[in-house]
C-alpha positions in Angstrom: 58.7 14.6 228.3 55.3 13.3 229.2 56.6 11.3 232.1 58.4 14.4 233.4 55.2 16.4 233.3 53.3 13.6 235.2 56.0 13.7 237.9 55.8 17.4 238.1 52.0 17.3 238.6 52.4 14.5 241.2 54.9 16.6 243.2 52.5 19.6 242.9 49.7 17.5 244.4 52.0 16.2 247.1 53.1 19.7 248.1 49.5 20.9 248.3 48.5 17.9 250.4 51.5 18.2 252.8 51.0 22.0 253.1 47.2 22.0 253.1 46.7 24.7 255.7 49.1 27.2 254.2 47.8 26.5 250.7 44.2 26.9 251.9 45.1 30.3 253.5 46.7 31.5 250.3 43.8 30.4 248.2 41.3 32.1 250.5 43.4 35.3 250.5 43.5 35.2 246.7 39.7 35.0 246.5 38.6 37.3 249.3 41.3 40.0 249.4 42.6 40.1 245.9 39.5 39.4 243.9 36.2 39.8 245.7 37.3 43.0 247.6 38.6 45.1 244.6 35.9 43.8 242.2 33.1 44.6 244.7 34.5 48.1 245.1 34.7 48.5 241.3 31.0 47.5 240.9 30.0 50.1 243.5 31.9 52.8 241.7 31.7 51.7 238.0 28.0 51.0 237.7 26.9 54.5 238.9 29.6 56.1 236.7 28.4 54.1 233.7 24.8 55.2 234.4 25.9 58.9 234.7 27.9 58.6 231.5 24.7 57.8 229.6 23.3 61.1 230.8 26.2 63.4 230.5 28.4 63.2 227.3 31.3 65.2 228.9 31.4 62.7 231.8 31.4 59.8 229.4 34.5 61.1 227.6 36.2 61.7 230.9 35.6 58.4 232.7 36.0 56.2 229.7 39.2 58.0 228.8 40.7 57.7 232.3 39.6 54.0 232.4 41.2 53.3 229.0 44.5 55.0 230.1 44.6 52.8 233.3 44.1 49.7 231.2 47.0 50.5 229.0 49.5 50.6 232.0 51.2 47.2 232.4 49.9 45.5 235.5 53.2 45.0 237.1 54.2 48.6 236.5 50.9 49.8 238.1 51.5 47.6 241.1 55.1 48.9 241.5 53.9 52.5 241.0 51.9 52.5 244.2 54.9 51.5 246.4 56.6 55.0 246.3 53.1 56.6 246.5 52.7 55.6 250.1 50.9 52.2 249.9 54.1 50.3 250.6 54.4 46.6 249.8 51.9 43.8 250.5 48.2 43.5 249.5 47.4 47.2 249.7 48.9 48.2 246.3 47.5 45.0 244.8 44.0 45.7 245.9 44.1 49.3 244.6 45.6 48.3 241.3 43.0 45.5 240.8 40.2 47.9 241.7 41.4 50.3 239.0 41.8 47.5 236.4 38.2 46.3 237.2 36.6 49.7 236.6 36.7 49.9 232.8 35.0 46.6 231.9 32.1 47.2 234.3 31.8 50.9 233.5 31.9 50.3 229.7 29.4 47.5 229.8 27.0 49.5 232.0 27.2 52.3 229.5 26.8 50.0 226.5 23.9 48.1 228.1 21.8 51.1 228.8 22.6 52.9 225.6 21.7 49.8 223.6 18.1 49.9 224.9 15.6 50.8 222.2 14.5 54.5 222.3 11.0 53.3 221.7 10.9 51.5 225.0 12.1 54.6 226.8 9.6 56.7 225.0 6.8 54.3 226.0 8.0 54.4 229.6 8.0 58.2 229.6 4.5 58.1 228.1 3.3 56.0 231.0 4.5 58.8 233.3 7.6 57.1 234.7 10.0 59.3 236.6 13.7 59.2 235.6 14.5 56.9 238.6 11.6 54.6 237.7 12.8 54.5 234.1 16.3 53.5 235.4 15.3 50.8 237.9 12.3 49.4 236.1 13.3 49.5 232.5 17.0 50.4 231.8 18.8 48.3 234.5 16.7 45.2 234.1 17.3 45.2 230.4 21.0 46.1 230.7 21.8 43.6 233.4 23.1 40.8 231.1 25.6 43.2 229.5 26.6 44.6 233.0 27.1 41.0 234.2 29.3 40.3 231.2 31.5 43.2 232.3 31.6 41.9 235.9 32.7 38.5 234.5 35.5 40.0 232.5 36.7 42.1 235.4 36.6 39.2 237.8 38.6 36.9 235.5 41.1 39.6 234.9 41.5 40.2 238.6 42.1 36.5 239.3 44.9 36.4 236.8 46.4 39.7 237.6 46.3 39.0 241.4 49.0 36.4 240.9 51.4 39.3 240.3 50.7 40.7 243.8 53.5 38.5 245.1 55.9 40.6 243.1 55.2 43.5 245.4 55.1 41.5 248.6 51.4 40.5 248.4 49.9 37.2 249.1 47.6 34.8 247.3 48.5 32.1 244.9 51.1 34.2 243.2 53.6 33.6 246.1 54.0 30.0 245.0 54.7 31.1 241.4 57.3 33.6 242.5 58.9 31.2 245.0 59.0 28.5 242.3 60.7 30.8 239.8 63.2 31.9 242.3 64.0 28.4 243.4 63.8 26.9 239.9 61.1 24.4 241.1 58.5 23.9 238.4 56.1 22.1 240.6 55.9 25.1 242.9 55.0 27.3 239.9 52.2 24.9 239.2 51.0 25.0 242.8 50.1 28.7 242.1 49.3 28.6 238.4 47.0 25.6 238.1 44.6 26.6 240.9 44.5 30.2 239.6 43.6 29.0 236.1 41.0 26.6 237.5 39.6 29.3 239.7 39.3 31.6 236.7 37.4 29.0 234.7 35.1 28.1 237.6 34.3 31.6 238.4 33.6 32.5 234.8 31.1 29.6 234.6 29.5 30.5 237.9 29.0 34.1 236.9 27.6 33.0 233.5 24.9 31.1 235.5 24.3 34.2 237.7 24.0 36.3 234.6 21.4 33.9 233.2 19.5 33.9 236.5 19.3 37.7 236.8 18.2 38.2 233.2 14.5 38.9 232.9 12.6 35.8 231.7 11.2 37.5 228.6 14.6 38.9 227.6 16.2 35.5 228.1 13.6 33.8 225.9 14.1 36.5 223.3 17.9 36.0 223.3 17.6 32.2 223.1 15.1 32.5 220.2 17.5 34.9 218.3 20.5 32.7 218.9 
């Protein structure tokens, strides 16, 4: 059993080496098109919505409700749903689906991060004469950034894994090797897509954890370390 697994991994490495240019193109496509693009769009949309949700209770119920409904739809079903809606096959339905899946973690964490700030701090900022925009950019967002970054980390890791399903609707990325391996009953081909995707998810999660630490205000970072 162990010997068979070793042989499978060796064949996986041999395939990657012998098809280096094609694998590199798929890996790049997975990162740039199927992960960075939809998650970046989600950040641009979800962070403002999360901020607005802290100001308007009716908007909070709406956006969080819609986001929760999207999350309950199975990823493959959501991908397939966009085909008859006019997006066709390929990366387009995958990018839209991954964008929608990334919204809720970022939006929810933005809302939670801002709502979790002590009312006393906000009251002190208002007492200093800060405008609502100054309060947002000088107090609320700097203090909420660790929680927001945690949402971005979650959304990114989810996108990396879910992006492997893009091949089921004609998309690219690492998922094409998984689908090809399943169709041809070649386990080493499945690993060509699965192992790099899993490694990428772990590496990106670690990298974003370091970014989260870097963007956290020094005083808040020291406080969190003291509390832990």
